C-alpha positions as CSV (number, residue, x, y, z in Angstrom):
1,M,0.0,0.0,0.0
2,Y,2.8,2.4,1.0
3,R,6.2,2.4,-0.5
4,A,9.6,3.3,1.1
5,G,10.1,6.9,1.0
6,D,6.3,7.8,0.9
7,Y,5.2,10.6,3.4
8,V,2.1,9.8,5.2
9,I,-0.3,11.4,7.8
10,C,-0.7,9.3,11.0
11,R,-3.5,9.3,13.5
12,N,-1.0,9.7,16.3
13,G,0.0,13.1,14.8
14,G,2.2,14.5,12.3
15,V,3.8,13.7,8.9
16,W,5.8,10.5,8.9
17,R,7.8,8.7,6.5
18,V,7.9,5.1,5.4
19,S,11.5,3.9,6.1
20,E,13.9,3.5,3.2
21,A,15.8,0.8,4.9
22,D,12.8,-1.1,6.2
23,P,9.5,-0.5,4.5
24,D,7.7,-1.9,7.6
25,K,8.7,1.1,9.7
26,I,7.8,4.7,9.5
27,R,9.6,7.7,11.0
28,L,8.6,11.1,12.0
29,A,9.5,13.4,9.0
30,E,11.2,15.9,11.1
31,H,13.3,13.2,12.9
32,E,14.1,10.7,10.1
33,S,17.3,9.4,11.7
34,E,15.4,8.2,14.7
35,T,12.8,5.5,14.7
36,I,9.9,6.9,16.6
37,N,7.2,4.3,16.0
38,V,7.1,1.0,14.2
39,L,4.1,0.3,12.0
40,P,3.5,-1.9,9.1
41,A,3.6,0.0,5.8
42,N,0.4,-1.8,4.7
43,D,-1.3,-1.0,7.9
44,E,-4.7,-0.6,6.2
45,G,-6.0,2.7,7.8
46,K,-5.2,1.6,11.5
47,E,-2.6,4.4,12.1
48,I,-1.7,5.7,8.7
49,V,-4.5,7.9,7.3
50,R,-3.2,8.6,3.9
51,K,-0.3,9.9,1.9
52,I,0.4,13.5,2.0
53,I,-1.2,15.8,-0.8
54,S,1.0,17.1,-3.8
55,K,3.1,20.1,-3.8
56,E,0.8,21.9,-6.2
57,T,-2.2,21.2,-4.0
58,I,-0.6,22.5,-0.9
59,L,0.5,25.8,-2.7
60,E,-3.2,26.1,-3.7
61,V,-4.3,25.6,0.0
62,I,-1.7,28.3,1.0
63,E,-3.1,30.6,-1.7
64,R,-6.6,30.2,-0.5
65,I,-5.9,30.7,3.4
66,G,-7.2,34.3,3.4
67,F,-10.6,33.1,1.9
68,I,-11.1,30.1,4.1
69,R,-13.9,30.7,6.8
70,T,-13.3,30.2,10.5
71,I,-15.3,27.9,12.6
72,Q,-18.4,29.5,14.1
73,A,-20.1,28.0,17.2
74,P,-22.8,29.1,19.5
75,N,-21.2,27.7,22.6
76,E,-18.2,25.7,24.1
77,K,-19.7,22.3,23.7
78,A,-20.6,22.9,20.0
79,R,-17.1,24.6,19.3
80,K,-15.4,21.4,20.8
81,K,-17.5,19.2,18.5
82,F,-16.8,21.2,15.5
83,Y,-13.0,21.0,16.2
84,D,-13.2,17.2,16.8
85,E,-15.2,16.9,13.5
86,A,-12.7,19.0,11.7
87,M,-9.7,17.2,13.0
88,A,-11.3,13.7,12.2
89,K,-11.2,14.7,8.5
90,Y,-7.3,14.9,8.2
91,D,-7.7,17.6,5.7
92,E,-5.7,20.8,5.1
93,I,-8.6,23.2,4.7
94,E,-10.0,21.9,8.1
95,W,-6.6,22.3,9.8
96,V,-6.5,26.0,8.4
97,K,-10.1,26.7,9.7
98,I,-8.9,25.6,13.2
99,I,-5.7,27.6,13.1
100,K,-7.5,30.7,11.8
101,T,-10.3,30.5,14.5
102,V,-8.0,30.0,17.3
103,Y,-5.7,32.8,16.1
104,L,-8.7,35.2,15.9
105,R,-10.2,34.1,19.2
106,R,-6.7,34.4,20.9
107,K,-6.5,37.9,19.5
108,A,-9.9,38.8,20.8
109,R,-9.1,37.3,24.2
110,Q,-12.0,34.8,23.7
111,L,-9.9,31.6,23.9
112,L,-11.3,28.6,25.7
113,P,-8.9,26.4,27.6
114,F,-9.1,23.5,25.2
115,E,-8.6,25.5,21.9
116,S,-4.7,25.8,22.1
117,A,-4.4,22.0,21.9
118,Y,-6.5,21.8,18.8
119,D,-4.5,24.7,17.3
120,E,-1.1,22.9,18.1
121,K,-2.4,19.5,16.6
122,A,-3.6,21.3,13.4
123,K,-0.4,23.1,13.1
124,G,1.5,19.9,13.5
125,Y,-0.1,18.2,10.7
126,L,-0.3,21.4,8.3
127,H,3.0,22.7,9.0
128,G,4.7,19.2,8.8
129,E,3.2,18.6,5.4
130,I,4.2,22.0,4.2
131,S,7.7,21.6,5.5
132,V,8.2,18.3,3.6
133,L,6.6,19.3,0.3
134,L,8.3,22.8,0.0
135,E,11.5,21.5,1.6
136,I,11.6,24.3,4.2
137,P,12.4,23.8,8.0
138,V,9.1,23.2,10.0
139,N,10.1,26.2,12.2
140,E,10.1,28.5,9.3
141,V,6.7,27.4,7.9
142,E,4.6,30.0,9.8
143,D,6.7,32.9,8.4
144,Y,6.5,31.4,4.9
145,I,2.6,31.3,5.1
146,S,2.6,34.8,6.5
147,Y,4.7,36.0,3.7
148,A,2.7,34.1,1.1
149,I,-0.5,35.6,2.3
150,M,0.8,39.3,2.4
151,N,2.0,38.9,-1.2
């Protein structure tokens, strides 16, 4: 199902890479020299959700960030439910929705205690994918996005 060198999204978080040396192992993309978790490459959706998207698609997502709507919820319970549903889709647009929502709520000083965790998880996925696809360090992704949005 997955081949050595493929980058994949995993349920336990982040962008991982199927090991070149041993296709039955995957490694965190940011820490490829260290085996973090051992999973079968043909794990059939138990841990590996999907391969990462193409470079062209991620560039389109970045281009659309300014037009992606935030999550609107009438109360804390609904907001948490919307965040859970968005994260369960393992989709770049959904991650952007969460990141934008938390950013604006933090700026307005309306952030609920649980929202920062969703923000960090969404950034982990999105920034990891952008880092791998655009070959930039993960700690520079936020600056890259800001620059891309402004220009």
